N, C-alpha and C positions, 0 to 999 in steps of 0.2 A: 677155521679154514678163509673165514672174511674178516675177521679183527672184529666183528660186531660180538659185544658182550650181554649176553640176556638179562633182561629183567625180569622177566616172569617165567613160568613153567610151559608157554603154549606148546615149545615142540612137543615135550614128554605127555601133555596131555593130549594133542592129536597122536603121538606113537600108540598108546593105550588104549585110545576111541580107533584105531585103525584094527586092531585086534578083535575087536567087536563088529565089524564092520561099518559100510557105509551109514546107516543110521549112527550110528554112533560118533562118525564125524561128524554129521552133519548137525546132529543134538548140542558139540563142543563146539563145536566155530557157533553155533545159534549162543549160546552160556558166554562165549564168552566176548562174542561183538555186542549183544545186549549190556555186556556187563562194564566193558569196557571201552565201549566206540569214543568216548566224553575223555578220556584220557590219552591226549595224542601220543604218550612216549609210549603205551600201551599196543596203543589202534598201529602204530608204528610195526611194533615188534610183529603184531597178531599178520599184517600184511607180509612182514618178510618169511614168516614162519609157510604160512602158505601158500608164497611163492615157493622155497624150498622143498617144501614136499610135492607140488607140482614135479618138479625135476628129478627129485627120486623116486617117484613112482611112474615116470613117463613110458619107459622102457618097459617097466617089470607090470603093470598093471593101466591099462589107458583108462579104464572107467573110473579106476581112483584118480587117475588125473586129471580126468575132465572135471571131477568134483571139486577138487581141491584150486581148478582153473576157475571154475562158477564163484566158488568163495573168495576168490582173491580177488575176484573182480566187483565181485559186492560187496568188499571193505575197501578196497584201492578207492573205487568210485565215491563213495562216501568218504573218506578222508580229500579227497580233491575237492570235493563239492561243497565240505564243512571247514576244515581246516584252514585258520588264518592267521596273518604275523606270524610271529615266534615260531607258535605248532607247522605250518604249514612250511615253514624253512627247516623246521625240526625233520620233516618227514621226508621232502626233497632230498636234504642231503643226505641222509640214512639208507633210503631205502633206491638210491644213485649208482 
């Protein structure tokens, strides 16, 4: 749909977590963010997936959409504050 070719299984990971509820979504985020926040390509994809999940759940379940929004804001803010140089350019171009 967007032309972006995934490099991780984040979409699938969160889709599986959704079957088990909000706590599983939170745990999936915590694990992914903790392990991959220093990899700017994976961090970028995590931010993309969280954004897409907000829109997926927006009309169907506002509580889950809000949870994804909070997680998105955490990851996005981290990226904005910590990425520099080529990593920052990649993040901004890809998430634009």
